[in-house]
C-alpha positions as protocol buffer text, in pm:
chain_id: "A"
residue {
  index: 1
  type: MET
  ca { x: 8072 y: 11542 z: 8896 }
}
residue {
  index: 2
  type: PHE
  ca { x: 8379 y: 11396 z: 8900 }
}
residue {
  index: 3
  type: TYR
  ca { x: 8254 y: 11103 z: 8766 }
}
residue {
  index: 4
  type: GLU
  ca { x: 8122 y: 11197 z: 8496 }
}
residue {
  index: 5
  type: ILE
  ca { x: 8425 y: 11414 z: 8400 }
}
residue {
  index: 6
  type: TYR
  ca { x: 8637 y: 11098 z: 8448 }
}
residue {
  index: 7
  type: ASN
  ca { x: 8381 y: 10903 z: 8232 }
}
residue {
  index: 8
  type: THR
  ca { x: 8374 y: 11091 z: 7975 }
}
residue {
  index: 9
  type: ILE
  ca { x: 8781 y: 11221 z: 7965 }
}
residue {
  index: 10
  type: LEU
  ca { x: 8960 y: 10848 z: 7990 }
}
residue {
  index: 11
  type: PHE
  ca { x: 8652 y: 10556 z: 8093 }
}
residue {
  index: 12
  type: GLN
  ca { x: 8474 y: 10601 z: 7695 }
}
residue {
  index: 13
  type: PRO
  ca { x: 8729 y: 10724 z: 7470 }
}
residue {
  index: 14
  type: LEU
  ca { x: 8931 y: 10385 z: 7595 }
}
residue {
  index: 15
  type: LEU
  ca { x: 8633 y: 10180 z: 7604 }
}
residue {
  index: 16
  type: ASN
  ca { x: 8585 y: 10280 z: 7237 }
}
residue {
  index: 17
  type: LEU
  ca { x: 8990 y: 10251 z: 7177 }
}
residue {
  index: 18
  type: MET
  ca { x: 8976 y: 9902 z: 7301 }
}
residue {
  index: 19
  type: VAL
  ca { x: 8647 y: 9787 z: 7074 }
}
residue {
  index: 20
  type: TRP
  ca { x: 8762 y: 9908 z: 6799 }
}
residue {
  index: 21
  type: CYS
  ca { x: 9096 y: 9776 z: 6805 }
}
residue {
  index: 22
  type: TYR
  ca { x: 8926 y: 9451 z: 6903 }
}
residue {
  index: 23
  type: ASN
  ca { x: 8703 y: 9496 z: 6624 }
}
residue {
  index: 24
  type: LEU
  ca { x: 9007 y: 9598 z: 6402 }
}
residue {
  index: 25
  type: VAL
  ca { x: 9237 y: 9188 z: 6506 }
}
residue {
  index: 26
  type: GLY
  ca { x: 8991 y: 9037 z: 6704 }
}
residue {
  index: 27
  type: ASP
  ca { x: 9172 y: 8945 z: 7019 }
}
residue {
  index: 28
  type: ILE
  ca { x: 9092 y: 9096 z: 7304 }
}
residue {
  index: 29
  type: GLY
  ca { x: 9495 y: 9048 z: 7403 }
}
residue {
  index: 30
  type: VAL
  ca { x: 9656 y: 9183 z: 7104 }
}
residue {
  index: 31
  type: ALA
  ca { x: 9424 y: 9507 z: 7107 }
}
residue {
  index: 32
  type: ILE
  ca { x: 9506 y: 9570 z: 7511 }
}
residue {
  index: 33
  type: ILE
  ca { x: 9842 y: 9558 z: 7359 }
}
residue {
  index: 34
  type: ILE
  ca { x: 9779 y: 9765 z: 7079 }
}
residue {
  index: 35
  type: VAL
  ca { x: 9573 y: 10026 z: 7310 }
}
residue {
  index: 36
  type: THR
  ca { x: 9880 y: 10013 z: 7508 }
}
residue {
  index: 37
  type: ILE
  ca { x: 10153 y: 10100 z: 7282 }
}
residue {
  index: 38
  type: LEU
  ca { x: 9960 y: 10373 z: 7190 }
}
residue {
  index: 39
  type: VAL
  ca { x: 9901 y: 10535 z: 7517 }
}
residue {
  index: 40
  type: ARG
  ca { x: 10234 y: 10484 z: 7573 }
}
residue {
  index: 41
  type: LEU
  ca { x: 10334 y: 10660 z: 7247 }
}
residue {
  index: 42
  type: VAL
  ca { x: 10136 y: 10961 z: 7402 }
}
residue {
  index: 43
  type: LEU
  ca { x: 10365 y: 10983 z: 7694 }
}
residue {
  index: 44
  type: VAL
  ca { x: 10676 y: 10948 z: 7480 }
}
residue {
  index: 45
  type: PRO
  ca { x: 10760 y: 11293 z: 7550 }
}
residue {
  index: 46
  type: LEU
  ca { x: 10695 y: 11285 z: 7998 }
}
residue {
  index: 47
  type: SER
  ca { x: 10873 y: 10981 z: 7977 }
}
residue {
  index: 48
  type: VAL
  ca { x: 11141 y: 11095 z: 7754 }
}
residue {
  index: 49
  type: LYS
  ca { x: 11192 y: 11383 z: 8028 }
}
residue {
  index: 50
  type: ALA
  ca { x: 11172 y: 11177 z: 8327 }
}
residue {
  index: 51
  type: THR
  ca { x: 11456 y: 10926 z: 8228 }
}
residue {
  index: 52
  type: LYS
  ca { x: 11679 y: 11241 z: 8167 }
}
residue {
  index: 53
  type: SER
  ca { x: 11626 y: 11342 z: 8536 }
}
residue {
  index: 54
  type: GLN
  ca { x: 11679 y: 11025 z: 8629 }
}
residue {
  index: 55
  type: ARG
  ca { x: 12004 y: 10992 z: 8485 }
}
residue {
  index: 56
  type: ALA
  ca { x: 12096 y: 11372 z: 8596 }
}
residue {
  index: 57
  type: LEU
  ca { x: 12039 y: 11334 z: 8947 }
}
residue {
  index: 58
  type: GLN
  ca { x: 12232 y: 10958 z: 8911 }
}
residue {
  index: 59
  type: GLN
  ca { x: 12543 y: 11135 z: 8733 }
}
residue {
  index: 60
  type: LEU
  ca { x: 12485 y: 11469 z: 9006 }
}
residue {
  index: 61
  type: GLN
  ca { x: 12429 y: 11241 z: 9318 }
}
residue {
  index: 62
  type: PRO
  ca { x: 12751 y: 11322 z: 9490 }
}
residue {
  index: 63
  type: GLU
  ca { x: 12742 y: 11668 z: 9488 }
}
residue {
  index: 64
  type: MET
  ca { x: 12405 y: 11620 z: 9653 }
}
residue {
  index: 65
  type: ASN
  ca { x: 12513 y: 11380 z: 9905 }
}
residue {
  index: 66
  type: LYS
  ca { x: 12809 y: 11637 z: 9969 }
}
residue {
  index: 67
  type: LEU
  ca { x: 12560 y: 11942 z: 9989 }
}
residue {
  index: 68
  type: ARG
  ca { x: 12315 y: 11710 z: 10234 }
}
residue {
  index: 69
  type: GLN
  ca { x: 12659 y: 11599 z: 10440 }
}
residue {
  index: 70
  type: GLN
  ca { x: 12760 y: 12009 z: 10476 }
}
residue {
  index: 71
  type: HIS
  ca { x: 12407 y: 12088 z: 10622 }
}
residue {
  index: 72
  type: LYS
  ca { x: 12335 y: 11776 z: 10828 }
}
residue {
  index: 73
  type: ASP
  ca { x: 12253 y: 11980 z: 11140 }
}
residue {
  index: 74
  type: ASN
  ca { x: 12039 y: 12212 z: 10953 }
}
residue {
  index: 75
  type: LYS
  ca { x: 11756 y: 12065 z: 10745 }
}
residue {
  index: 76
  type: GLU
  ca { x: 11629 y: 12405 z: 10642 }
}
residue {
  index: 77
  type: GLU
  ca { x: 11961 y: 12515 z: 10471 }
}
residue {
  index: 78
  type: GLN
  ca { x: 12008 y: 12119 z: 10371 }
}
residue {
  index: 79
  type: THR
  ca { x: 11652 y: 12169 z: 10168 }
}
residue {
  index: 80
  type: LYS
  ca { x: 11709 y: 12552 z: 10047 }
}
residue {
  index: 81
  type: ALA
  ca { x: 12081 y: 12445 z: 9918 }
}
residue {
  index: 82
  type: LEU
  ca { x: 11945 y: 12091 z: 9731 }
}
residue {
  index: 83
  type: MET
  ca { x: 11633 y: 12299 z: 9541 }
}
residue {
  index: 84
  type: GLU
  ca { x: 11912 y: 12589 z: 9437 }
}
residue {
  index: 85
  type: PHE
  ca { x: 12131 y: 12312 z: 9320 }
}
residue {
  index: 86
  type: TYR
  ca { x: 11794 y: 12153 z: 9145 }
}
residue {
  index: 87
  type: LYS
  ca { x: 11734 y: 12522 z: 8975 }
}
residue {
  index: 88
  type: LYS
  ca { x: 12118 y: 12593 z: 8901 }
}
residue {
  index: 89
  type: ASN
  ca { x: 12135 y: 12245 z: 8740 }
}
residue {
  index: 90
  type: LYS
  ca { x: 11785 y: 12292 z: 8602 }
}
residue {
  index: 91
  type: ILE
  ca { x: 11680 y: 11969 z: 8741 }
}
residue {
  index: 92
  type: ASN
  ca { x: 11279 y: 11868 z: 8824 }
}
residue {
  index: 93
  type: PRO
  ca { x: 11343 y: 11620 z: 9069 }
}
residue {
  index: 94
  type: ALA
  ca { x: 10942 y: 11542 z: 9010 }
}
residue {
  index: 95
  type: SER
  ca { x: 10938 y: 11507 z: 8673 }
}
residue {
  index: 96
  type: SER
  ca { x: 11079 y: 11138 z: 8728 }
}
residue {
  index: 97
  type: CYS
  ca { x: 10728 y: 11032 z: 8877 }
}
residue {
  index: 98
  type: LEU
  ca { x: 10505 y: 11228 z: 8561 }
}
residue {
  index: 99
  type: PRO
  ca { x: 10485 y: 10943 z: 8352 }
}
residue {
  index: 100
  type: MET
  ca { x: 10357 y: 10683 z: 8692 }
}
residue {
  index: 101
  type: LEU
  ca { x: 10078 y: 10999 z: 8799 }
}
residue {
  index: 102
  type: VAL
  ca { x: 9975 y: 11019 z: 8486 }
}
residue {
  index: 103
  type: GLN
  ca { x: 9940 y: 10608 z: 8437 }
}
residue {
  index: 104
  type: LEU
  ca { x: 9740 y: 10600 z: 8727 }
}
residue {
  index: 105
  type: PRO
  ca { x: 9424 y: 10709 z: 8615 }
}
residue {
  index: 106
  type: ILE
  ca { x: 9448 y: 10504 z: 8292 }
}
residue {
  index: 107
  type: ILE
  ca { x: 9538 y: 10235 z: 8469 }
}
residue {
  index: 108
  type: PHE
  ca { x: 9175 y: 10212 z: 8677 }
}
residue {
  index: 109
  type: ALA
  ca { x: 8980 y: 10293 z: 8354 }
}
residue {
  index: 110
  type: LEU
  ca { x: 9153 y: 9999 z: 8203 }
}
residue {
  index: 111
  type: TYR
  ca { x: 9023 y: 9870 z: 8538 }
}
residue {
  index: 112
  type: ARG
  ca { x: 8674 y: 9944 z: 8495 }
}
residue {
  index: 113
  type: VAL
  ca { x: 8681 y: 9860 z: 8090 }
}
residue {
  index: 114
  type: PHE
  ca { x: 8800 y: 9478 z: 8169 }
}
residue {
  index: 115
  type: ARG
  ca { x: 8548 y: 9512 z: 8494 }
}
residue {
  index: 116
  type: VAL
  ca { x: 8228 y: 9586 z: 8346 }
}
residue {
  index: 117
  type: GLY
  ca { x: 8291 y: 9778 z: 8006 }
}
residue {
  index: 118
  type: MET
  ca { x: 8343 y: 9490 z: 7768 }
}
residue {
  index: 119
  type: ASN
  ca { x: 7998 y: 9409 z: 7764 }
}
residue {
  index: 120
  type: ALA
  ca { x: 7608 y: 9496 z: 7660 }
}
residue {
  index: 121
  type: GLU
  ca { x: 7485 y: 9680 z: 7936 }
}
residue {
  index: 122
  type: SER
  ca { x: 7819 y: 9956 z: 7818 }
}
residue {
  index: 123
  type: MET
  ca { x: 7826 y: 9929 z: 7457 }
}
residue {
  index: 124
  type: ASP
  ca { x: 7542 y: 10218 z: 7461 }
}
residue {
  index: 125
  type: LYS
  ca { x: 7883 y: 10443 z: 7547 }
}
residue {
  index: 126
  type: LEU
  ca { x: 8047 y: 10364 z: 7188 }
}
residue {
  index: 127
  type: TYR
  ca { x: 8063 y: 10648 z: 6945 }
}
residue {
  index: 128
  type: SER
  ca { x: 7875 y: 10671 z: 6636 }
}
residue {
  index: 129
  type: PHE
  ca { x: 8171 y: 10603 z: 6436 }
}
residue {
  index: 130
  type: VAL
  ca { x: 8260 y: 10278 z: 6615 }
}
residue {
  index: 131
  type: SER
  ca { x: 8061 y: 9927 z: 6527 }
}
residue {
  index: 132
  type: GLN
  ca { x: 7937 y: 9704 z: 6858 }
}
residue {
  index: 133
  type: PRO
  ca { x: 8101 y: 9399 z: 6798 }
}
residue {
  index: 134
  type: GLU
  ca { x: 7848 y: 9079 z: 6791 }
}
residue {
  index: 135
  type: THR
  ca { x: 8027 y: 8914 z: 7082 }
}
residue {
  index: 136
  type: VAL
  ca { x: 8336 y: 8973 z: 7314 }
}
residue {
  index: 137
  type: ASN
  ca { x: 8548 y: 8679 z: 7337 }
}
residue {
  index: 138
  type: HIS
  ca { x: 8789 y: 8756 z: 7611 }
}
residue {
  index: 139
  type: PHE
  ca { x: 9022 y: 8479 z: 7535 }
}
residue {
  index: 140
  type: PHE
  ca { x: 9424 y: 8628 z: 7433 }
}
residue {
  index: 141
  type: ILE
  ca { x: 9540 y: 8378 z: 7183 }
}
residue {
  index: 142
  type: ASN
  ca { x: 9217 y: 8174 z: 7301 }
}
residue {
  index: 143
  type: LEU
  ca { x: 9429 y: 8071 z: 7622 }
}
residue {
  index: 144
  type: VAL
  ca { x: 9410 y: 8335 z: 7908 }
}
residue {
  index: 145
  type: ASP
  ca { x: 9093 y: 8483 z: 7961 }
}
residue {
  index: 146
  type: MET
  ca { x: 9191 y: 8852 z: 7968 }
}
residue {
  index: 147
  type: THR
  ca { x: 8897 y: 8897 z: 8262 }
}
residue {
  index: 148
  type: GLU
  ca { x: 9071 y: 8625 z: 8508 }
}
residue {
  index: 149
  type: PRO
  ca { x: 9434 y: 8655 z: 8741 }
}
residue {
  index: 150
  type: ASN
  ca { x: 9692 y: 8500 z: 8549 }
}
residue {
  index: 151
  type: LEU
  ca { x: 10042 y: 8385 z: 8703 }
}
residue {
  index: 152
  type: ILE
  ca { x: 10240 y: 8421 z: 8364 }
}
residue {
  index: 153
  type: LEU
  ca { x: 10134 y: 8729 z: 8280 }
}
residue {
  index: 154
  type: ALA
  ca { x: 10190 y: 8878 z: 8635 }
}
residue {
  index: 155
  type: VAL
  ca { x: 10551 y: 8699 z: 8673 }
}
residue {
  index: 156
  type: LEU
  ca { x: 10606 y: 8859 z: 8327 }
}
residue {
  index: 157
  type: ALA
  ca { x: 10564 y: 9183 z: 8439 }
}
residue {
  index: 158
  type: GLY
  ca { x: 10775 y: 9166 z: 8786 }
}
residue {
  index: 159
  type: ILE
  ca { x: 11032 y: 9036 z: 8566 }
}
residue {
  index: 160
  type: PHE
  ca { x: 10991 y: 9351 z: 8276 }
}
residue {
  index: 161
  type: GLN
  ca { x: 11004 y: 9537 z: 8597 }
}
residue {
  index: 162
  type: PHE
  ca { x: 11340 y: 9420 z: 8777 }
}
residue {
  index: 163
  type: LEU
  ca { x: 11473 y: 9495 z: 8432 }
}
residue {
  index: 164
  type: GLN
  ca { x: 11367 y: 9827 z: 8397 }
}
residue {
  index: 165
  type: SER
  ca { x: 11474 y: 9887 z: 8753 }
}
residue {
  index: 166
  type: ARG
  ca { x: 11761 y: 9731 z: 8690 }
}
residue {
  index: 167
  type: MET
  ca { x: 11862 y: 9950 z: 8405 }
}
residue {
  index: 168
  type: MET
  ca { x: 11823 y: 10253 z: 8565 }
}
residue {
  index: 169
  type: MET
  ca { x: 12060 y: 10184 z: 8810 }
}
residue {
  index: 170
  type: PRO
  ca { x: 12374 y: 10355 z: 8766 }
}
residue {
  index: 171
  type: LYS
  ca { x: 12699 y: 10121 z: 8635 }
}
residue {
  index: 172
  type: GLY
  ca { x: 12956 y: 10044 z: 8889 }
}
residue {
  index: 173
  type: ALA
  ca { x: 12772 y: 10197 z: 9211 }
}
residue {
  index: 174
  type: ASN
  ca { x: 12884 y: 9928 z: 9411 }
}
residue {
  index: 175
  type: LYS
  ca { x: 13276 y: 9946 z: 9313 }
}
residue {
  index: 176
  type: LYS
  ca { x: 13299 y: 10347 z: 9357 }
}
residue {
  index: 177
  type: LYS
  ca { x: 13412 y: 10434 z: 9698 }
}
residue {
  index: 178
  type: SER
  ca { x: 13213 y: 10768 z: 9843 }
}
residue {
  index: 179
  type: ALA
  ca { x: 13453 y: 11025 z: 9969 }
}
residue {
  index: 180
  type: LYS
  ca { x: 13510 y: 11067 z: 10368 }
}
residue {
  index: 181
  type: GLY
  ca { x: 13149 y: 11245 z: 10507 }
}
residue {
  index: 182
  type: GLN
  ca { x: 12959 y: 11155 z: 10235 }
}
residue {
  index: 183
  type: GLY
  ca { x: 12959 y: 10746 z: 10282 }
}
residue {
  index: 184
  type: ILE
  ca { x: 12662 y: 10693 z: 10509 }
}
residue {
  index: 185
  type: ALA
  ca { x: 12409 y: 10935 z: 10288 }
}
residue {
  index: 186
  type: ALA
  ca { x: 12629 y: 10708 z: 9973 }
}
residue {
  index: 187
  type: ASP
  ca { x: 12561 y: 10407 z: 10148 }
}
residue {
  index: 188
  type: MET
  ca { x: 12196 y: 10524 z: 10265 }
}
residue {
  index: 189
  type: SER
  ca { x: 12078 y: 10590 z: 9854 }
}
residue {
  index: 190
  type: SER
  ca { x: 12271 y: 10285 z: 9691 }
}
residue {
  index: 191
  type: MET
  ca { x: 12103 y: 10073 z: 9948 }
}
residue {
  index: 192
  type: MET
  ca { x: 11726 y: 10240 z: 9944 }
}
residue {
  index: 193
  type: THR
  ca { x: 11771 y: 10170 z: 9568 }
}
residue {
  index: 194
  type: LYS
  ca { x: 11889 y: 9828 z: 9557 }
}
residue {
  index: 195
  type: GLN
  ca { x: 11537 y: 9774 z: 9777 }
}
residue {
  index: 196
  type: MET
  ca { x: 11288 y: 9931 z: 9596 }
}
residue {
  index: 197
  type: THR
  ca { x: 11468 y: 9723 z: 9255 }
}
residue {
  index: 198
  type: TYR
  ca { x: 11393 y: 9426 z: 9417 }
}
residue {
  index: 199
  type: PHE
  ca { x: 11052 y: 9565 z: 9608 }
}
residue {
  index: 200
  type: LEU
  ca { x: 10865 y: 9668 z: 9329 }
}
residue {
  index: 201
  type: PRO
  ca { x: 10843 y: 9374 z: 9093 }
}
residue {
  index: 202
  type: VAL
  ca { x: 10761 y: 9108 z: 9360 }
}
residue {
  index: 203
  type: MET
  ca { x: 10506 y: 9409 z: 9479 }
}
residue {
  index: 204
  type: THR
  ca { x: 10407 y: 9390 z: 9059 }
}
residue {
  index: 205
  type: VAL
  ca { x: 10350 y: 9004 z: 9089 }
}
residue {
  index: 206
  type: PHE
  ca { x: 10139 y: 9027 z: 9390 }
}
residue {
  index: 207
  type: ILE
  ca { x: 9950 y: 9302 z: 9254 }
}
residue {
  index: 208
  type: ALA
  ca { x: 9902 y: 9161 z: 8914 }
}
residue {
  index: 209
  type: MET
  ca { x: 9781 y: 8823 z: 9056 }
}
residue {
  index: 210
  type: SER
  ca { x: 9447 y: 8985 z: 9198 }
}
residue {
  index: 211
  type: LEU
  ca { x: 9384 y: 9196 z: 8944 }
}
residue {
  index: 212
  type: PRO
  ca { x: 9219 y: 9097 z: 8593 }
}
residue {
  index: 213
  type: SER
  ca { x: 9536 y: 8951 z: 8353 }
}
residue {
  index: 214
  type: GLY
  ca { x: 9432 y: 9250 z: 8095 }
}
residue {
  index: 215
  type: LEU
  ca { x: 9575 y: 9484 z: 8308 }
}
residue {
  index: 216
  type: ALA
  ca { x: 9871 y: 9238 z: 8365 }
}
residue {
  index: 217
  type: LEU
  ca { x: 9914 y: 9212 z: 7986 }
}
residue {
  index: 218
  type: TYR
  ca { x: 9856 y: 9619 z: 7995 }
}
residue {
  index: 219
  type: TRP
  ca { x: 10162 y: 9635 z: 8294 }
}
residue {
  index: 220
  type: ALA
  ca { x: 10372 y: 9425 z: 8105 }
}
residue {
  index: 221
  type: THR
  ca { x: 10350 y: 9553 z: 7765 }
}
residue {
  index: 222
  type: THR
  ca { x: 10404 y: 9930 z: 7912 }
}
residue {
  index: 223
  type: THR
  ca { x: 10697 y: 9818 z: 8136 }
}
residue {
  index: 224
  type: LEU
  ca { x: 10853 y: 9632 z: 7799 }
}
residue {
  index: 225
  type: PHE
  ca { x: 10802 y: 9983 z: 7562 }
}
residue {
  index: 226
  type: ALA
  ca { x: 10966 y: 10160 z: 7865 }
}
residue {
  index: 227
  type: LEU
  ca { x: 11250 y: 9954 z: 7859 }
}
residue {
  index: 228
  type: GLY
  ca { x: 11293 y: 10021 z: 7482 }
}
residue {
  index: 229
  type: GLN
  ca { x: 11276 y: 10347 z: 7514 }
}
residue {
  index: 230
  type: GLN
  ca { x: 11507 y: 10373 z: 7808 }
}
residue {
  index: 231
  type: TYR
  ca { x: 11811 y: 10122 z: 7632 }
}
residue {
  index: 232
  type: LEU
  ca { x: 11754 y: 10382 z: 7324 }
}
residue {
  index: 233
  type: ILE
  ca { x: 11780 y: 10716 z: 7589 }
}
residue {
  index: 234
  type: ILE
  ca { x: 12067 y: 10561 z: 7743 }
}
residue {
  index: 235
  type: LYS
  ca { x: 12271 y: 10472 z: 7452 }
}
residue {
  index: 236
  type: TRP
  ca { x: 12243 y: 10776 z: 7272 }
}
residue {
  index: 237
  type: TRP
  ca { x: 12216 y: 11035 z: 7545 }
}
residue {
  index: 238
  type: LYS
  ca { x: 12468 y: 11145 z: 7765 }
}
residue {
  index: 239
  type: PRO
  ca { x: 12417 y: 11416 z: 8134 }
}
residue {
  index: 240
  type: GLU
  ca { x: 12642 y: 11676 z: 8047 }
}
residue {
  index: 241
  type: ASN
  ca { x: 12947 y: 11556 z: 8312 }
}
residue {
  index: 242
  type: LYS
  ca { x: 12979 y: 11962 z: 8412 }
}
residue {
  index: 243
  type: GLU
  ca { x: 13353 y: 11831 z: 8590 }
}
residue {
  index: 244
  type: GLU
  ca { x: 13432 y: 11705 z: 8323 }
}
residue {
  index: 245
  type: LYS
  ca { x: 13377 y: 11988 z: 8095 }
}
residue {
  index: 246
  type: GLY
  ca { x: 13483 y: 12197 z: 8322 }
}
residue {
  index: 247
  type: ALA
  ca { x: 13813 y: 11992 z: 8369 }
}
residue {
  index: 248
  type: GLY
  ca { x: 13866 y: 12002 z: 7989 }
}
residue {
  index: 249
  type: GLY
  ca { x: 13791 y: 12324 z: 7958 }
}
residue {
  index: 250
  type: LYS
  ca { x: 14119 y: 12457 z: 8134 }
}
residue {
  index: 251
  type: LYS
  ca { x: 14327 y: 12172 z: 8030 }
}
residue {
  index: 252
  type: SER
  ca { x: 14293 y: 12299 z: 7676 }
}
residue {
  index: 253
  type: ALA
  ca { x: 14341 y: 12657 z: 7772 }
}
residue {
  index: 254
  type: THR
  ca { x: 14721 y: 12586 z: 7893 }
}
residue {
  index: 255
  type: PRO
  ca { x: 14953 y: 12651 z: 7745 }
}
residue {
  index: 256
  type: ALA
  ca { x: 15198 y: 12348 z: 7568 }
}
residue {
  index: 257
  type: LYS
  ca { x: 15538 y: 12454 z: 7657 }
}
């Protein structure tokens, strides 16, 4: 039952989209890039929401650390205080994970497309308006076999992953000193962020090296797309700084002498 639903909702549409793009451009690598961009465009609303949520959380991190410190001896009260804080500031921490969670089943479906989908046995799953290609050339620009691992594409995927993580790190995080009682929580958070910034790219390279290079090309393309999207969001959207707003309001309310 689940397998049939998975095939109908994900595998078959992605297979048809891949074959349609391949028929259009005649290069499996270019077809993968087009499919990736189309998938990312569909995910734009989720991705924008996730990036904004992550940026807002970064700005509010000092206040969250303060709450953790205030309730450090009572985890239940600490959790309750943080949940109220999220509700007050209209933040959903889980929303930053949504794009990745949505992409996981897509990656699994693409893995099947690259492994078993682009062969004669699977062409009976094509829709009536998608013509079956006479032959499928699995080489990207006649150089890289998309069905086999490729070191260069794996490294590119890792580099783009590093740049994406680096971009989301708060500027001047290492220069800002935490208030007394908040230092440990802030330092731990900063340390975990740094570790993930370097750990995820390394894991990306190793995982990509064990999978068809078509998936590495997909991951490199989707991460590059996310980089551009994050750059635009960071440049044009600024989280509301309530402290500055409040300070500005008080200042403006003070009559001039």
